[in-house]
Steps between C-alpha positions, in 0.01 A plus 500: 500500500858385491785749500812482282857598589564833677646647177176463303167652602272260688211346309138574582198329348316826409791736427816524292774669704746700290757766600617545857412848625682495832588292803545536875588278797182294483341566164557541127253688279433400139297645218246241389217439252177318572460199272204497263342765283519793743883506524453722807830640628571458874791510743568180692681520833667164563593422862721195557373301799856404600598866544220566751559511874229550764503883474498512119221240488291723730579801279395313185173383656423856614586634153259254337229569759529879452513490119208256481274751676637825353355641178617851417604680177836597655591161650626210289231235478556138601314298237570153636751293693610142445760261638680175425760289681775759454345847464216734587379718211332838531328597173502880496372782281752598229634859507674580171675823608761352733554648845519857630873466572578442130260779403679751728847386387407534132395862557748582781244720678124538462314833468299593809173471303576138399624414849177637646282282272704195599480594869121535479477142372729368775294692758178356358633143540635574849168648612326181386753286691499724808119470527552122517789519752750371242858633498722433198832534691715482186404804295771593248508593130591140405171382654285752313413387148375698200219401270492788253483809724331302779705407808438178690645392835657157476697245706305461822757250629557700821146637536319453830161558653581775752254704704616858568610399851685184390878497525747270328868433555591276204732676254327516161555674170796679341731716718504791251122539539471375859380740769762589765290351782503167319881497491582675829232405750387179335148600610269648239142528383309579178654850481814349343309490169471881509878536539549272198259716295715801594815326374326403174376859451851636571659256254247579225562875534878501552621177338641343817378389842572730799731235653680410174832344612802319360500229769264343751709643787455853362128436449456375857687802635269737309190314619614506864596869486271754669549754220169608343451420133575796274409553136790524252651851464306702243207258501214653302177363635171662595426604858244217542740240360782612732266494800383145424853369438637630828197378697523150348876486561469584869729262693277493807188298410297687765577831324459358148192587294208267580313294241195726533715811446680335208177408319367856535828685433465768226790358298344153493161662419314170466179693430637587154689183411419349157224242546194379311295722737690816395274556201183444709608762757602740220167468314301563819698818572484623141119470494486720811745742334286527184189567711673779697640635172149520349373671816768766457688405819845534344717455811313185610511362143875565473566326831295195392664486153844504668397223742368294208824544307696374803319170439500514117882533484561175698230334286722561195754260652223241519420574134140581589490874428323631190530803263242708695768557765656761267171690502496499880861622514417773249187608693694499828758734340221731376338504844836570661534811280137601560526456879823700498324766288200500740732543795686781324169670414382465860829651614466788252141560613604489864784743429258735318260481796785583737602796281140631497478464877836668541376780272194545719718506812722769341198712402357470851832606653523797263144601588591501871803717436320753272163525684461838681512492877205598707509855639 
């Protein structure tokens, strides 16, 4: 597998490398097509052997080791890796939608509802990694790719196997998304990924990172400052969203939200994220709702219909919902009115009962006042 000059894409026996998608210190990424009938589209990360030092070689080996074992819908898949005298090639899954950074820039800011769906997918990938003691350590919008409306974490060049008690001191990642303890104390653990998620969430909602600066000196000054992160003046976000943002962007890692708290936070709401299982959960709940409905238990039926719809709505984003959902929405609305009517009727009946009792009390009092005294 000989390579040509640095101006032309390298040549691989099984792939035709075409346009250059981007490049960094050690690697250049190309769009490529598999030779043969399939014409499968892939991304090929080309790492020049001459550019590698001891540390970057270790990083590359760890990246390959992690991606070889990881299979997840929200993590870019490593399909194969090859090498020749000059380069190492990582054959990666192709994501046609570009990266999250371009997506945010093209729209300036993202609605909270869209941001939440994206955050759920990032959280899903992070939960998978966290269970395997893997830290990404370079989370930023440029390293999150889009395939349709599906997000996928990419570029595991700085990723490490880190137990919760492991600490590192090597500076990794991009300063704009780097946790303060990484920059200031040079000692950090897996919680730095949560800070980075906070910065990504902030940027998606407000169009800029919380430490946006005109120079590196200004950026470093902001990072080293003890001032708590504040949301932009007039920021319109929900209470849950605000709470999560400020807890992710807590400078002190010991006071920052934990992974367990993050995964169960009401704004992340992983229970209702769009997945293939959404429709299964929804159907199970709707069957229970129909049964309660038939038994005349309106309040229980309404509650179950509402719970089912909380799973049906995400299922729409997975394109798995079906027309019957409208019927369930309609029935839930009818039940809502009926339950409200039942409650109103109960209230009216209770009020009537109280009036009758009050009437009796009044009559009894009058009787006491008008009854003749004993001689």
